[in-house]
C-alpha positions in Angstrom: 123.6 230.8 191.9 124.8 232.1 195.2 123.8 230.3 198.4 124.6 231.3 202.0 123.7 228.9 204.8 123.7 229.7 208.5 126.4 232.3 208.1 127.6 234.0 211.3 130.5 236.3 211.9 131.5 239.0 214.3 133.8 241.8 212.9 134.3 244.6 215.5 130.9 246.3 216.0 129.4 244.5 213.0 128.0 241.0 213.1 125.9 238.6 211.1 123.7 236.1 213.0 122.7 232.8 211.3 122.1 234.4 207.9 120.8 232.2 205.1 119.8 233.2 201.5 119.5 231.8 198.0 120.1 234.0 195.0 119.0 232.3 191.8 121.1 232.3 188.6 120.5 235.6 186.8 118.6 237.3 189.7 119.2 240.9 190.6 119.1 241.1 194.4 119.2 244.3 196.4 120.2 244.2 200.1 118.6 246.9 202.2 119.1 247.8 205.8 120.2 250.5 208.2 123.8 251.4 208.9 125.4 248.7 210.9 123.0 246.0 209.8 125.8 243.9 208.3 125.2 244.5 204.6 128.9 245.0 203.6 130.1 242.2 205.9 127.7 239.8 204.1 129.0 240.9 200.7 132.6 240.6 201.9 131.9 237.0 203.2 130.5 236.1 199.8 133.5 237.7 198.0 136.0 235.9 200.3 137.4 239.0 201.9 136.0 238.1 205.3 136.1 234.5 206.7 132.9 233.7 208.6 133.0 232.2 212.1 130.6 229.5 210.9 128.3 228.8 207.9 128.8 228.0 204.2 129.0 230.1 201.1 128.4 228.2 197.8 128.6 229.3 194.2 126.7 227.2 191.6 126.5 224.4 194.1 130.2 224.4 195.1 131.3 225.2 198.6 133.7 228.1 198.3 133.8 229.1 202.0 137.6 228.4 202.3 138.5 229.6 198.8 140.6 232.7 198.2 138.8 235.7 196.6 140.6 235.4 193.3 139.5 231.7 192.9 135.8 232.5 193.3 135.4 234.4 190.0 133.3 237.1 191.7 133.3 240.7 190.4 133.3 243.1 193.3 132.8 246.9 193.3 133.5 248.4 196.7 132.1 251.7 197.9 135.3 253.6 197.2 135.8 251.9 193.7 139.4 251.0 194.7 140.9 252.0 191.3 144.7 251.7 191.0 146.0 255.3 190.7 149.3 254.2 188.9 147.3 252.5 186.1 145.3 254.2 183.4 141.7 253.3 182.7 142.4 250.5 180.2 145.0 248.9 182.5 142.6 249.1 185.5 139.9 247.3 183.5 142.3 244.6 182.3 143.9 244.0 185.7 141.6 241.2 187.0 141.7 239.3 183.7 145.5 239.5 183.6 145.8 238.3 187.2 143.6 235.3 186.3 145.9 234.4 183.4 143.6 235.6 180.7 145.9 238.4 179.3 145.2 237.3 175.8 141.5 238.1 176.2 142.0 241.3 178.2 142.4 243.7 175.3 139.2 242.5 173.7 137.3 242.7 177.0 138.6 246.2 177.6 137.3 247.4 174.2 133.9 245.6 174.5 133.2 246.8 178.0 134.4 250.4 177.3 131.9 250.6 174.5 129.1 249.1 176.6 129.7 251.5 179.4 130.5 254.6 177.2 134.0 255.1 178.4 136.0 254.4 175.3 137.3 257.9 175.2 138.7 257.6 178.7 141.0 254.5 178.2 144.3 256.5 178.4 143.2 258.7 181.3 144.4 258.4 184.9 141.7 257.5 187.5 142.5 260.7 189.4 141.2 262.8 186.5 137.8 261.2 186.3 134.5 262.2 187.7 132.6 260.0 190.2 130.3 258.6 187.6 133.3 257.9 185.3 135.2 256.1 188.1 132.1 254.1 188.8 131.9 252.9 185.2 135.6 252.0 185.2 135.2 250.0 188.4 132.2 248.2 187.0 134.1 247.4 183.8 137.0 246.0 185.8 134.6 243.8 187.8 132.9 242.5 184.6 136.2 241.9 182.7 136.8 238.6 184.5 133.5 237.2 183.3 132.4 236.7 186.9 129.9 234.1 188.1 128.3 236.8 190.2 128.6 240.6 190.5 128.7 242.2 194.0 128.0 246.0 194.2 128.5 247.8 197.5 126.4 251.0 197.4 127.6 251.8 193.8 125.4 254.9 193.5 125.7 256.4 196.9 128.4 259.1 196.1 126.8 260.2 192.8 124.5 263.2 192.1 120.9 262.4 191.3 121.3 262.7 187.5 124.4 260.4 187.4 122.7 258.0 189.8 119.8 257.6 187.4 122.1 257.1 184.5 124.3 254.5 186.2 121.2 252.7 187.5 119.9 252.4 183.9 123.3 251.1 182.8 123.3 248.5 185.6 119.9 247.2 184.6 120.9 247.2 180.9 124.1 245.2 181.7 122.1 242.7 183.8 119.5 242.2 181.1 122.1 241.7 178.4 124.4 239.4 180.3 122.1 237.7 182.7 124.7 238.0 185.4 123.7 237.2 189.0 123.9 240.5 190.9 123.8 241.4 194.6 123.6 245.1 195.2 123.7 247.0 198.5 121.9 250.3 198.7 119.9 252.6 201.0 117.5 254.1 198.4 114.1 252.4 198.0 113.6 254.3 194.7 116.8 252.7 193.5 115.6 249.3 194.8 112.3 249.5 193.0 114.1 250.4 189.8 116.6 247.5 189.9 115.6 244.6 192.1 113.9 241.3 191.3 113.9 240.6 195.1 114.9 242.4 198.2 116.8 241.1 201.3 116.2 243.4 204.3 118.7 243.1 207.0 118.3 244.3 210.6 120.9 243.8 213.3 122.7 241.2 211.3 119.6 239.1 210.7 117.4 238.7 207.6 114.2 240.6 208.5 112.4 239.8 205.3 113.0 238.5 201.7 110.4 239.5 199.1 109.8 241.3 195.8 110.3 245.1 196.3 106.5 245.7 195.9 105.8 243.4 198.8 108.4 245.0 201.0 106.8 248.3 200.3 103.1 247.3 200.6 103.2 244.2 202.7 106.1 244.4 205.2 106.2 241.4 207.5 107.3 243.3 210.6 107.0 246.7 212.2 110.7 247.4 211.6 110.2 246.7 207.8 107.2 249.0 207.7 109.1 251.8 209.4 112.3 251.2 207.3 110.5 251.7 204.0 109.0 255.0 205.4 105.4 254.0 205.9 103.5 257.2 206.8 100.1 255.7 207.6 101.0 253.2 210.3 98.8 252.8 213.5 98.3 250.5 216.4 95.0 248.7 216.5 93.0 245.7 217.8 92.0 243.1 215.3 89.1 240.8 215.4 87.8 238.2 212.9 84.0 237.9 212.3 82.0 235.4 210.4 82.4 237.1 207.1 84.9 240.0 207.5 88.1 241.1 209.2 88.2 244.4 211.0 90.4 246.4 213.3 89.6 249.1 215.8 92.2 251.8 215.1 92.0 254.6 217.7 88.2 254.3 217.8 87.7 254.0 214.1 86.6 250.7 212.6 88.7 249.7 209.6 88.0 246.6 207.4 90.9 244.5 206.1 91.3 241.4 204.0 93.7 239.8 206.5 92.6 237.5 209.4 94.1 238.6 212.7 93.2 238.7 216.4 94.4 241.0 219.1 97.0 243.8 219.0 98.3 244.6 215.6 99.8 247.4 213.5 97.7 248.5 210.5 99.1 250.3 207.5 98.2 251.7 204.1 100.4 253.4 201.5 99.5 257.0 200.7 99.0 256.1 197.0 96.3 253.6 198.0 94.2 256.3 199.8 91.5 257.7 197.5 90.6 261.4 198.1 87.2 262.6 197.0 85.0 265.6 197.6 82.9 265.2 200.8 79.7 265.1 198.7 80.8 262.2 196.6 78.7 259.1 197.1 80.7 256.0 198.1 80.0 252.5 199.1 83.5 251.6 200.2 83.6 250.0 203.7 86.5 252.2 204.8 85.2 255.7 204.3 86.4 258.5 206.5 85.2 262.1 206.5 87.8 264.6 207.6 89.5 267.9 206.7 92.6 268.7 204.7 95.3 269.9 207.1 98.2 270.4 204.7 99.3 269.9 201.1 102.9 269.3 200.1 104.5 269.4 196.6 106.3 266.1 196.1 107.2 266.7 192.4 105.0 264.3 190.3 102.3 264.2 193.0 101.1 266.1 196.0 101.0 264.7 199.5 97.7 265.5 201.3 97.7 265.3 205.1 94.4 265.2 206.9 93.1 266.1 210.3 91.8 263.6 212.9 93.4 261.0 215.2 94.8 259.0 212.4 96.3 262.0 210.4 95.9 259.9 207.2 98.2 260.9 204.3 97.3 260.5 200.7 99.3 260.8 197.5 97.3 262.5 194.7 98.5 263.2 191.1 98.5 266.9 190.2 95.9 266.5 187.4 93.6 264.7 189.9 94.2 267.4 192.5 93.4 270.2 190.1 90.2 268.3 189.1 89.1 268.0 192.8 89.7 271.8 193.3 90.4 271.3 197.0 92.4 273.4 199.5 93.6 273.1 203.1 90.6 273.3 205.4 88.2 271.7 203.0 86.2 268.7 204.0 86.9 265.5 202.1 86.0 261.8 201.9 88.9 259.3 202.1 88.3 255.7 200.8 90.6 252.8 201.4 89.9 249.3 199.9 90.1 246.5 202.6 92.6 244.6 200.5 94.9 247.7 200.7 94.9 247.7 204.5 97.9 245.6 205.6 97.9 244.1 209.1 101.2 243.3 211.0 101.0 241.3 214.3 102.1 243.6 217.1 103.9 240.9 219.1 106.0 238.5 217.1 107.6 235.7 219.2 111.1 236.5 220.2 113.7 234.2 218.7 117.4 233.8 219.1 119.7 232.0 216.7 121.9 229.2 217.7 124.9 231.5 217.2 123.5 234.1 219.6 122.7 231.4 222.2 126.3 230.1 221.9 127.6 233.7 222.4 125.5 234.2 225.5 126.5 230.9 227.1 
């Protein structure tokens, strides 16, 4: 288990402000956030490469804040992999175990991990002769060779092509499922996040914006920033009111029913895949039914993105078989249906808060 309590640090233009998090034993956590949010700094504090200004880092209940990196038994894969050019692949993998005094076990670990990661044929090669995907596997094997209490991955797939990214992502999940190792993984891709994460920690400006399962970050973001970060296309300002038996929002003159009690200014959102597109003549009893025209249709690979006219410009994601069945084209009139439980409401004015660290900095 990895625990961070009230961690604050300023490192040049990067900073963390009163960050706290708990990563359960065996969890796969993905840290998301824009450039400069403090993701790498947080990972380096956990690894012991950066000393925080205040706060506590604990591993399995032991305070390791003052411990040197090599004492923490953390496997760390940095963005650039940091392979030793003067050592071959086998020597790179064995390096950490030898440093920790486990030279006798190193040979067995090298063989086992090379087989697991499919790099047995590369053991005598120099890192400089490897592809990006091969270097990534070697760096991962080296991090795992020390039998770490936790594995930290700093954007491990960022520099790889799409096919190799998918392949390495599958390997990461397979390793996690086989070993049960606690994993913290920084990335920018939400597709990658959905594929790997048990939970997501979203950072913004050095603070934790939201912690939740990836499905909740995607469909139920807690803040406007979170909604915008995950690329919510259908996101509007509105005024919410709570009646005796229903919750509704006035969104640019259109009354939308929701399942969330709220009052006053809000942001309202719905994912494109939650918008149902039907022919205009289709009968429907849904409370949120909007009649409009198709403005544009875009090919998104496995589905098409339908953008509609009107003040809301609602976008819907429709599978190609369903789209062919509908037989629609740009300019055609359609009926859009949205279930109230799929309409997510975000308060427009969250109270401003400042951490104790920020208050101390300002004083």
